[in-house]
DOROLUM-758968 format. One record per residue (C-alpha): residue in one letter; residue number from 1; y, x, z. Coordinates in steps of 0.05 Angstrom, whole numbers. Each point is the difference from the previous one (the first is absolute). Example, Ala and Ser with C-alpha at 12.3 -4.5 7.8 and 13.67 -1.06 7.14 Angstrom:
2
residuo_num_north_east_up
a_1_-90_246_156
s_2_69_27_-13
# end
This chain:
58
residuo_num_north_east_up
m_1_0_0_0
a_2_71_21_-11
e_3_46_19_57
i_4_50_-53_21
v_5_72_25_-11
n_6_61_-29_34
l_7_49_-3_-57
n_8_61_3_45
r_9_-24_64_32
a_10_-18_30_-67
r_11_69_-17_-28
k_12_35_28_61
a_13_-41_64_-3
r_14_16_9_-74
d_15_74_-10_12
k_16_-1_48_59
a_17_-33_54_-43
a_18_51_-10_-55
g_19_56_4_51
k_20_-27_66_26
t_21_0_31_-69
d_22_72_-24_-11
a_23_20_29_67
a_24_-31_67_-17
a_25_39_3_-65
n_26_65_-18_36
r_27_-13_54_52
v_28_-6_51_-55
t_29_63_-24_-36
h_30_45_-12_59
g_31_-28_50_49
l_32_34_60_-32
t_33_62_36_23
k_34_61_1_-45
a_35_-13_73_-19
q_36_-72_-16_-19
r_37_22_-59_-43
e_38_52_42_-35
m_39_-50_56_-11
a_40_-51_-48_-30
k_41_54_-31_-45
a_42_21_69_-24
e_43_-72_18_-15
r_44_-10_-65_-40
e_45_63_15_-40
r_46_-22_72_-13
l_47_-68_-24_-25
s_48_33_-52_-43
r_49_46_52_-32
l_50_-59_46_-11
l_51_-39_-55_-34
d_52_60_-18_-44
q_53_7_72_-22
t_54_-72_3_-24
k_55_3_-64_-42
r_56_0_8_-75
e_57_45_-38_-47
d_58_-34_-36_-57
# end
């Protein structure tokens, strides 16, 4: 026989797990100091310029 599942508990568990993943992403994004954010932004811009320099014109 199949296991009986309480749908309210299953829904709440699913929502809680999704909330935890969102919270982890927010901690990464908003948990940085200003200097770390600026350094990451500068690195992204540097990589973008490097990529643009290597593109070929058709």
